[in-house]
N, CA, C and O atoms as a GROMACS GRO file, in nm:
protein
  448
    1MET      N    1  -0.672  -0.912   2.766
    1MET     CA    2  -0.742  -0.934   2.642
    1MET      C    3  -0.705  -0.822   2.545
    1MET      O    4  -0.707  -0.705   2.582
    2SER      N    5  -0.672  -0.856   2.424
    2SER     CA    6  -0.634  -0.754   2.326
    2SER      C    7  -0.751  -0.721   2.235
    2SER      O    8  -0.838  -0.804   2.209
    3GLU      N    9  -0.751  -0.597   2.189
    3GLU     CA   10  -0.851  -0.552   2.094
    3GLU      C   11  -0.793  -0.563   1.955
    3GLU      O   12  -0.672  -0.548   1.936
    4LYS      N   13  -0.879  -0.589   1.856
    4LYS     CA   14  -0.832  -0.606   1.720
    4LYS      C   15  -0.928  -0.534   1.626
    4LYS      O   16  -1.049  -0.538   1.645
    5THR      N   17  -0.872  -0.470   1.525
    5THR     CA   18  -0.953  -0.406   1.423
    5THR      C   19  -0.891  -0.433   1.287
    5THR      O   20  -0.774  -0.470   1.277
    6VAL      N   21  -0.970  -0.413   1.183
    6VAL     CA   22  -0.924  -0.432   1.046
    6VAL      C   23  -0.905  -0.295   0.983
    6VAL      O   24  -0.991  -0.208   0.994
    7ALA      N   25  -0.794  -0.277   0.916
    7ALA     CA   26  -0.767  -0.156   0.839
    7ALA      C   27  -0.745  -0.198   0.695
    7ALA      O   28  -0.712  -0.313   0.667
    8HIS      N   29  -0.764  -0.103   0.604
    8HIS     CA   30  -0.751  -0.134   0.462
    8HIS      C   31  -0.644  -0.050   0.396
    8HIS      O   32  -0.638   0.072   0.412
    9ALA      N   33  -0.559  -0.118   0.320
    9ALA     CA   34  -0.459  -0.052   0.236
    9ALA      C   35  -0.523  -0.042   0.098
    9ALA      O   36  -0.528  -0.141   0.024
   10CYS      N   37  -0.570   0.077   0.064
   10CYS     CA   38  -0.643   0.100  -0.060
   10CYS      C   39  -0.547   0.136  -0.172
   10CYS      O   40  -0.447   0.204  -0.150
   11ASN      N   41  -0.577   0.090  -0.293
   11ASN     CA   42  -0.490   0.118  -0.407
   11ASN      C   43  -0.543   0.230  -0.496
   11ASN      O   44  -0.494   0.247  -0.608
   12CYS      N   45  -0.643   0.308  -0.448
   12CYS     CA   46  -0.690   0.421  -0.529
   12CYS      C   47  -0.578   0.525  -0.538
   12CYS      O   48  -0.482   0.520  -0.462
   13SER      N   49  -0.592   0.618  -0.630
   13SER     CA   50  -0.484   0.714  -0.654
   13SER      C   51  -0.450   0.798  -0.532
   13SER      O   52  -0.331   0.821  -0.507
   14ILE      N   53  -0.547   0.842  -0.456
   14ILE     CA   54  -0.517   0.930  -0.343
   14ILE      C   55  -0.460   0.852  -0.224
   14ILE      O   56  -0.365   0.898  -0.161
   15CYS      N   57  -0.516   0.736  -0.192
   15CYS     CA   58  -0.464   0.657  -0.080
   15CYS      C   59  -0.325   0.602  -0.109
   15CYS      O   60  -0.238   0.603  -0.022
   16ALA      N   61  -0.304   0.556  -0.231
   16ALA     CA   62  -0.172   0.504  -0.267
   16ALA      C   63  -0.067   0.614  -0.262
   16ALA      O   64   0.046   0.590  -0.217
   17ALA      N   65  -0.102   0.734  -0.306
   17ALA     CA   66  -0.005   0.844  -0.307
   17ALA      C   67   0.026   0.895  -0.168
   17ALA      O   68   0.138   0.941  -0.142
   18THR      N   69  -0.072   0.887  -0.076
   18THR     CA   70  -0.050   0.940   0.059
   18THR      C   71  -0.010   0.834   0.160
   18THR      O   72   0.023   0.867   0.273
   19GLY      N   73  -0.012   0.706   0.121
   19GLY     CA   74   0.023   0.599   0.214
   19GLY      C   75  -0.084   0.576   0.320
   19GLY      O   76  -0.054   0.530   0.430
   20PHE      N   77  -0.208   0.608   0.287
   20PHE     CA   78  -0.318   0.598   0.382
   20PHE      C   79  -0.356   0.452   0.405
   20PHE      O   80  -0.380   0.378   0.309
   21VAL      N   81  -0.361   0.410   0.531
   21VAL     CA   82  -0.409   0.277   0.570
   21VAL      C   83  -0.521   0.302   0.670
   21VAL      O   84  -0.496   0.337   0.785
   22GLY      N   85  -0.646   0.285   0.624
   22GLY     CA   86  -0.759   0.331   0.704
   22GLY      C   87  -0.838   0.225   0.774
   22GLY      O   88  -0.865   0.117   0.722
   23ALA      N   89  -0.876   0.259   0.897
   23ALA     CA   90  -0.969   0.178   0.976
   23ALA      C   91  -1.096   0.259   0.990
   23ALA      O   92  -1.095   0.367   1.049
   24ILE      N   93  -1.207   0.209   0.936
   24ILE     CA   94  -1.334   0.280   0.940
   24ILE      C   95  -1.405   0.250   1.071
   24ILE      O   96  -1.422   0.135   1.110
   25ILE      N   97  -1.448   0.358   1.138
   25ILE     CA   98  -1.524   0.346   1.262
   25ILE      C   99  -1.651   0.429   1.252
   25ILE      O  100  -1.659   0.519   1.167
   26PRO      N  101  -1.751   0.402   1.335
   26PRO     CA  102  -1.871   0.485   1.334
   26PRO      C  103  -1.836   0.630   1.372
   26PRO      O  104  -1.753   0.653   1.459
   27LEU      N  105  -1.900   0.724   1.306
   27LEU     CA  106  -1.877   0.866   1.335
   27LEU      C  107  -1.903   0.897   1.481
   27LEU      O  108  -1.837   0.983   1.539
   28SER      N  109  -1.999   0.829   1.541
   28SER     CA  110  -2.033   0.853   1.682
   28SER      C  111  -1.919   0.818   1.777
   28SER      O  112  -1.918   0.862   1.892
   29ARG      N  113  -1.822   0.738   1.730
   29ARG     CA  114  -1.709   0.698   1.815
   29ARG      C  115  -1.584   0.783   1.791
   29ARG      O  116  -1.478   0.757   1.849
   30PHE      N  117  -1.596   0.884   1.706
   30PHE     CA  118  -1.481   0.968   1.671
   30PHE      C  119  -1.494   1.106   1.734
   30PHE      O  120  -1.598   1.172   1.722
   31ARG      N  121  -1.387   1.149   1.802
   31ARG     CA  122  -1.381   1.284   1.856
   31ARG      C  123  -1.245   1.342   1.822
   31ARG      O  124  -1.141   1.286   1.858
   32LEU      N  125  -1.245   1.454   1.754
   32LEU     CA  126  -1.122   1.525   1.727
   32LEU      C  127  -1.098   1.617   1.845
   32LEU      O  128  -1.176   1.709   1.869
   33LEU      N  129  -0.992   1.593   1.920
   33LEU     CA  130  -0.968   1.666   2.043
   33LEU      C  131  -0.899   1.800   2.022
   33LEU      O  132  -0.917   1.893   2.101
   34GLN      N  133  -0.821   1.810   1.918
   34GLN     CA  134  -0.752   1.936   1.892
   34GLN      C  135  -0.706   1.940   1.747
   34GLN      O  136  -0.699   1.837   1.680
   35GLY      N  137  -0.676   2.060   1.699
   35GLY     CA  138  -0.619   2.076   1.566
   35GLY      C  139  -0.718   2.094   1.452
   35GLY      O  140  -0.677   2.096   1.336
   36LYS      N  141  -0.846   2.108   1.482
   36LYS     CA  142  -0.946   2.123   1.375
   36LYS      C  143  -0.914   2.242   1.285
   36LYS      O  144  -0.933   2.234   1.163
   37ASP      N  145  -0.866   2.351   1.343
   37ASP     CA  146  -0.835   2.472   1.265
   37ASP      C  147  -0.715   2.452   1.172
   37ASP      O  148  -0.692   2.534   1.083
   38ALA      N  149  -0.639   2.346   1.193
   38ALA     CA  150  -0.522   2.320   1.109
   38ALA      C  151  -0.554   2.228   0.992
   38ALA      O  152  -0.466   2.193   0.913
   39LEU      N  153  -0.680   2.188   0.979
   39LEU     CA  154  -0.720   2.094   0.873
   39LEU      C  155  -0.774   2.167   0.751
   39LEU      O  156  -0.839   2.271   0.762
   40THR      N  157  -0.747   2.111   0.637
   40THR     CA  158  -0.807   2.160   0.513
   40THR      C  159  -0.878   2.043   0.446
   40THR      O  160  -0.831   1.930   0.452
   41ASP      N  161  -0.988   2.072   0.383
   41ASP     CA  162  -1.076   1.972   0.323
   41ASP      C  163  -1.049   1.963   0.173
   41ASP      O  164  -1.039   2.065   0.105
   42TYR      N  165  -1.038   1.842   0.122
   42TYR     CA  166  -1.020   1.821  -0.022
   42TYR      C  167  -1.121   1.718  -0.069
   42TYR      O  168  -1.137   1.613  -0.008
   43ARG      N  169  -1.189   1.749  -0.178
   43ARG     CA  170  -1.286   1.656  -0.238
   43ARG      C  171  -1.253   1.643  -0.386
   43ARG      O  172  -1.222   1.741  -0.452
   44PHE      N  173  -1.261   1.522  -0.436
   44PHE     CA  174  -1.236   1.501  -0.579
   44PHE      C  175  -1.342   1.409  -0.636
   44PHE      O  176  -1.422   1.352  -0.562
   45ASN      N  177  -1.343   1.395  -0.766
   45ASN     CA  178  -1.436   1.309  -0.838
   45ASN      C  179  -1.581   1.345  -0.804
   45ASN      O  180  -1.629   1.448  -0.850
   46THR      N  181  -1.652   1.264  -0.725
   46THR     CA  182  -1.793   1.291  -0.696
   46THR      C  183  -1.812   1.401  -0.592
   46THR      O  184  -1.922   1.454  -0.578
   47GLY      N  185  -1.707   1.435  -0.518
   47GLY     CA  186  -1.716   1.538  -0.416
   47GLY      C  187  -1.779   1.493  -0.286
   47GLY      O  188  -1.801   1.574  -0.196
   48VAL      N  189  -1.810   1.364  -0.274
   48VAL     CA  190  -1.878   1.313  -0.155
   48VAL      C  191  -1.778   1.286  -0.042
   48VAL      O  192  -1.802   1.327   0.071
   49ALA      N  193  -1.670   1.218  -0.070
   49ALA     CA  194  -1.570   1.187   0.033
   49ALA      C  195  -1.499   1.316   0.074
   49ALA      O  196  -1.461   1.397  -0.010
   50ARG      N  197  -1.482   1.334   0.205
   50ARG     CA  198  -1.413   1.452   0.258
   50ARG      C  199  -1.276   1.409   0.310
   50ARG      O  200  -1.266   1.348   0.416
   51HIS      N  201  -1.172   1.440   0.234
   51HIS     CA  202  -1.035   1.408   0.274
   51HIS      C  203  -0.980   1.527   0.351
   51HIS      O  204  -0.978   1.639   0.300
   52LEU      N  205  -0.936   1.504   0.474
   52LEU     CA  206  -0.888   1.612   0.559
   52LEU      C  207  -0.738   1.601   0.577
   52LEU      O  208  -0.686   1.499   0.621
   53PHE      N  209  -0.670   1.709   0.542
   53PHE     CA  210  -0.524   1.716   0.547
   53PHE      C  211  -0.480   1.823   0.645
   53PHE      O  212  -0.550   1.923   0.663
   54CYS      N  213  -0.367   1.803   0.708
   54CYS     CA  214  -0.307   1.904   0.794
   54CYS      C  215  -0.248   2.014   0.706
   54CYS      O  216  -0.170   1.986   0.616
   55ARG      N  217  -0.285   2.139   0.732
   55ARG     CA  218  -0.232   2.254   0.656
   55ARG      C  219  -0.082   2.272   0.676
   55ARG      O  220  -0.014   2.328   0.589
   56THR      N  221  -0.030   2.226   0.788
   56THR     CA  222   0.111   2.246   0.821
   56THR      C  223   0.202   2.141   0.758
   56THR      O  224   0.301   2.174   0.693
   57CYS      N  225   0.167   2.014   0.778
   57CYS     CA  226   0.257   1.907   0.732
   57CYS      C  227   0.205   1.828   0.612
   57CYS      O  228   0.281   1.755   0.549
   58GLY      N  229   0.077   1.842   0.578
   58GLY     CA  230   0.020   1.774   0.463
   58GLY      C  231  -0.028   1.633   0.487
   58GLY      O  232  -0.076   1.569   0.393
   59VAL      N  233  -0.018   1.582   0.608
   59VAL     CA  234  -0.060   1.446   0.638
   59VAL      C  235  -0.212   1.436   0.635
   59VAL      O  236  -0.283   1.523   0.685
   60LYS      N  237  -0.261   1.326   0.577
   60LYS     CA  238  -0.404   1.296   0.579
   60LYS      C  239  -0.426   1.196   0.692
   60LYS      O  240  -0.397   1.078   0.676
   61SER      N  241  -0.476   1.244   0.805
   61SER     CA  242  -0.491   1.158   0.922
   61SER      C  243  -0.626   1.087   0.926
   61SER      O  244  -0.637   0.981   0.987
   62PHE      N  245  -0.727   1.145   0.862
   62PHE     CA  246  -0.857   1.080   0.856
   62PHE      C  247  -0.940   1.141   0.745
   62PHE      O  248  -0.906   1.246   0.691
   63TYR      N  249  -1.051   1.073   0.712
   63TYR     CA  250  -1.145   1.127   0.614
   63TYR      C  251  -1.282   1.065   0.631
   63TYR      O  252  -1.297   0.960   0.693
   64ARG      N  253  -1.382   1.131   0.574
   64ARG     CA  254  -1.520   1.081   0.572
   64ARG      C  255  -1.539   1.012   0.439
   64ARG      O  256  -1.553   1.079   0.337
   65PRO      N  257  -1.540   0.879   0.436
   65PRO     CA  258  -1.545   0.805   0.310
   65PRO      C  259  -1.682   0.806   0.241
   65PRO      O  260  -1.786   0.811   0.305
   66ARG      N  261  -1.676   0.802   0.112
   66ARG     CA  262  -1.796   0.793   0.029
   66ARG      C  263  -1.870   0.662   0.059
   66ARG      O  264  -1.993   0.658   0.057
   67SER      N  265  -1.796   0.556   0.087
   67SER     CA  266  -1.858   0.426   0.115
   67SER      C  267  -1.929   0.423   0.250
   67SER      O  268  -2.020   0.343   0.269
   68ASN      N  269  -1.888   0.508   0.343
   68ASN     CA  270  -1.941   0.509   0.479
   68ASN      C  271  -1.961   0.654   0.526
   68ASN      O  272  -1.884   0.702   0.609
   69PRO      N  273  -2.061   0.723   0.474
   69PRO     CA  274  -2.081   0.862   0.514
   69PRO      C  275  -2.116   0.878   0.661
   69PRO      O  276  -2.109   0.989   0.715
   70ASP      N  277  -2.153   0.768   0.728
   70ASP     CA  278  -2.182   0.770   0.871
   70ASP      C  279  -2.060   0.724   0.952
   70ASP      O  280  -2.072   0.690   1.070
   71GLY      N  281  -1.944   0.725   0.888
   71GLY     CA  282  -1.822   0.681   0.955
   71GLY      C  283  -1.704   0.772   0.926
   71GLY      O  284  -1.715   0.870   0.852
   72VAL      N  285  -1.593   0.737   0.987
   72VAL     CA  286  -1.466   0.807   0.967
   72VAL      C  287  -1.360   0.700   0.944
   72VAL      O  288  -1.358   0.598   1.012
   73SER      N  289  -1.274   0.724   0.848
   73SER     CA  290  -1.162   0.634   0.824
   73SER      C  291  -1.037   0.700   0.882
   73SER      O  292  -0.997   0.808   0.839
   74ILE      N  293  -0.977   0.634   0.978
   74ILE     CA  294  -0.861   0.687   1.049
   74ILE      C  295  -0.734   0.622   0.994
   74ILE      O  296  -0.726   0.500   0.982
   75ASN      N  297  -0.636   0.704   0.961
   75ASN     CA  298  -0.509   0.654   0.912
   75ASN      C  299  -0.429   0.598   1.029
   75ASN      O  300  -0.376   0.673   1.110
   76ILE      N  301  -0.422   0.466   1.038
   76ILE     CA  302  -0.355   0.404   1.153
   76ILE      C  303  -0.206   0.433   1.156
   76ILE      O  304  -0.141   0.415   1.260
   77ALA      N  305  -0.150   0.477   1.043
   77ALA     CA  306  -0.009   0.514   1.041
   77ALA      C  307   0.016   0.645   1.115
   77ALA      O  308   0.131   0.680   1.141
   78CYS      N  309  -0.090   0.719   1.150
   78CYS     CA  310  -0.078   0.850   1.214
   78CYS      C  311  -0.108   0.851   1.363
   78CYS      O  312  -0.098   0.955   1.427
   79ILE      N  313  -0.144   0.737   1.418
   79ILE     CA  314  -0.183   0.736   1.559
   79ILE      C  315  -0.101   0.636   1.638
   79ILE      O  316  -0.048   0.539   1.584
   80GLU      N  317  -0.093   0.662   1.768
   80GLU     CA  318  -0.030   0.566   1.858
   80GLU      C  319  -0.139   0.472   1.906
   80GLU      O  320  -0.239   0.514   1.963
   81LEU      N  321  -0.118   0.346   1.882
   81LEU     CA  322  -0.217   0.246   1.923
   81LEU      C  323  -0.193   0.209   2.069
   81LEU      O  324  -0.078   0.198   2.112
   82PRO      N  325  -0.301   0.190   2.145
   82PRO     CA  326  -0.285   0.150   2.285
   82PRO      C  327  -0.222   0.011   2.297
   82PRO      O  328  -0.232  -0.071   2.205
   83ASP      N  329  -0.159  -0.014   2.408
   83ASP     CA  330  -0.102  -0.147   2.434
   83ASP      C  331  -0.209  -0.253   2.416
   83ASP      O  332  -0.322  -0.237   2.462
   84GLY      N  333  -0.173  -0.361   2.349
   84GLY     CA  334  -0.264  -0.472   2.329
   84GLY      C  335  -0.358  -0.456   2.212
   84GLY      O  336  -0.434  -0.548   2.181
   85PHE      N  337  -0.355  -0.341   2.146
   85PHE     CA  338  -0.443  -0.317   2.032
   85PHE      C  339  -0.375  -0.369   1.906
   85PHE      O  340  -0.262  -0.332   1.877
   86GLN      N  341  -0.444  -0.454   1.833
   86GLN     CA  342  -0.388  -0.515   1.713
   86GLN      C  343  -0.465  -0.472   1.590
   86GLN      O  344  -0.587  -0.457   1.593
   87VAL      N  345  -0.392  -0.452   1.482
   87VAL     CA  346  -0.454  -0.413   1.356
   87VAL      C  347  -0.415  -0.515   1.249
   87VAL      O  348  -0.298  -0.547   1.230
   88GLU      N  349  -0.516  -0.565   1.181
   88GLU     CA  350  -0.495  -0.654   1.067
   88GLU      C  351  -0.518  -0.569   0.942
   88GLU      O  352  -0.626  -0.513   0.924
   89VAL      N  353  -0.418  -0.561   0.856
   89VAL     CA  354  -0.430  -0.480   0.735
   89VAL      C  355  -0.465  -0.570   0.618
   89VAL      O  356  -0.397  -0.668   0.589
   90GLU      N  357  -0.574  -0.533   0.550
   90GLU     CA  358  -0.620  -0.606   0.432
   90GLU      C  359  -0.611  -0.514   0.311
   90GLU      O  360  -0.626  -0.393   0.323
   91ALA      N  361  -0.587  -0.572   0.196
   91ALA     CA  362  -0.586  -0.495   0.071
   91ALA      C  363  -0.730  -0.460   0.033
   91ALA      O  364  -0.822  -0.539   0.056
   92PHE      N  365  -0.748  -0.341  -0.025
   92PHE     CA  366  -0.878  -0.300  -0.076
   92PHE      C  367  -0.860  -0.243  -0.216
   92PHE      O  368  -0.774  -0.158  -0.238
   93ASP      N  369  -0.940  -0.290  -0.310
   93ASP     CA  370  -0.930  -0.247  -0.450
   93ASP      C  371  -1.011  -0.120  -0.473
   93ASP      O  372  -1.122  -0.125  -0.527
   94GLY      N  373  -0.956  -0.008  -0.431
   94GLY     CA  374  -1.022   0.121  -0.449
   94GLY      C  375  -1.018   0.171  -0.592
   94GLY      O  376  -1.095   0.261  -0.628
   95GLN      N  377  -0.932   0.115  -0.674
   95GLN     CA  378  -0.930   0.152  -0.816
   95GLN      C  379  -1.060   0.108  -0.883
   95GLN      O  380  -1.102   0.164  -0.984
   96ASN      N  381  -1.123   0.007  -0.826
   96ASN     CA  382  -1.252  -0.044  -0.875
   96ASN      C  383  -1.355  -0.031  -0.762
   96ASN      O  384  -1.426  -0.126  -0.729
   97TRP      N  385  -1.361   0.088  -0.706
   97TRP     CA  386  -1.439   0.118  -0.588
   97TRP      C  387  -1.584   0.072  -0.599
   97TRP      O  388  -1.635   0.007  -0.508
   98GLU      N  389  -1.651   0.103  -0.708
   98GLU     CA  390  -1.792   0.072  -0.721
   98GLU      C  391  -1.820  -0.077  -0.705
   98GLU      O  392  -1.923  -0.115  -0.650
   99ALA      N  393  -1.730  -0.162  -0.751
   99ALA     CA  394  -1.748  -0.306  -0.741
   99ALA      C  395  -1.725  -0.360  -0.600
   99ALA      O  396  -1.769  -0.471  -0.568
  100HIS      N  397  -1.658  -0.281  -0.513
  100HIS     CA  398  -1.618  -0.332  -0.382
  100HIS      C  399  -1.670  -0.251  -0.264
  100HIS      O  400  -1.645  -0.287  -0.149
  101ALA      N  401  -1.739  -0.142  -0.289
  101ALA     CA  402  -1.785  -0.055  -0.181
  101ALA      C  403  -1.873  -0.128  -0.080
  101ALA      O  404  -1.866  -0.099   0.040
  102ALA      N  405  -1.954  -0.219  -0.125
  102ALA     CA  406  -2.043  -0.293  -0.034
  102ALA      C  407  -1.964  -0.372   0.071
  102ALA      O  408  -2.016  -0.400   0.179
  103ASP      N  409  -1.840  -0.409   0.040
  103ASP     CA  410  -1.756  -0.482   0.135
  103ASP      C  411  -1.725  -0.398   0.259
  103ASP      O  412  -1.692  -0.453   0.364
  104LEU      N  413  -1.734  -0.265   0.246
  104LEU     CA  414  -1.701  -0.175   0.356
  104LEU      C  415  -1.823  -0.123   0.431
  104LEU      O  416  -1.809  -0.062   0.537
  105ALA      N  417  -1.941  -0.146   0.378
  105ALA     CA  418  -2.063  -0.083   0.429
  105ALA      C  419  -2.087  -0.103   0.578
  105ALA      O  420  -2.128  -0.009   0.646
  106ALA      N  421  -2.063  -0.219   0.630
  106ALA     CA  422  -2.094  -0.248   0.770
  106ALA      C  423  -1.990  -0.192   0.868
  106ALA      O  424  -2.014  -0.192   0.988
  107LEU      N  425  -1.876  -0.146   0.819
  107LEU     CA  426  -1.769  -0.105   0.908
  107LEU      C  427  -1.801   0.016   0.995
  107LEU      O  428  -1.745   0.032   1.103
  108SER      N  429  -1.892   0.102   0.948
  108SER     CA  430  -1.925   0.221   1.026
  108SER      C  431  -2.050   0.201   1.113
  108SER      O  432  -2.100   0.296   1.173
  109GLN      N  433  -2.098   0.079   1.120
  109GLN     CA  434  -2.216   0.050   1.201
  109GLN      C  435  -2.174   0.023   1.346
  109GLN      O  436  -2.070  -0.037   1.371
  110GLU      N  437  -2.256   0.069   1.438
  110GLU     CA  438  -2.230   0.044   1.581
  110GLU      C  439  -2.241  -0.104   1.608
  110GLU      O  440  -2.333  -0.169   1.558
  111SER      N  441  -2.149  -0.159   1.686
  111SER     CA  442  -2.158  -0.300   1.725
  111SER      C  443  -2.231  -0.310   1.858
  111SER      O  444  -2.226  -0.219   1.941
  112ASP      N  445  -2.297  -0.421   1.877
  112ASP     CA  446  -2.374  -0.442   2.000
  112ASP      C  447  -2.286  -0.479   2.115
  112ASP      O  448  -2.335  -0.500   2.226
   0.00000   0.00000   0.00000
C-alpha cells in the first residue's frame, strides 16, 4: 500500500524564488533530528511565518507557515521520500494569500 500526500507549489515571491514545494504536516509529527544550529530564521511582511534556511548552503528545507501556525511546511524537493510514498503537487496562489489561506487550514490538523 502506498502513502500519498499533497504538496503545494506556491507562487508568492519567496516560494517562487526559492523553488519551495511544501507539504504541510502537524507540528506534532515533525522532528528535526540534526542541524538545528545550522539554521537561520527569516521573517518578512507580517513577521508571523518563520522561514528557516541553512546558513551553509541557503536552502529553505521547511518553515512554520502563517496559514498553519500549528504545522510545518516541508520542502519535498529537499528530502528523500520513502519507497511507495507519492506526492501530488497542486498550485497555490500565494500572491493572493488572504483569499486562499482557508484552503490550507486543515492540513496541519491531526488525522484520525
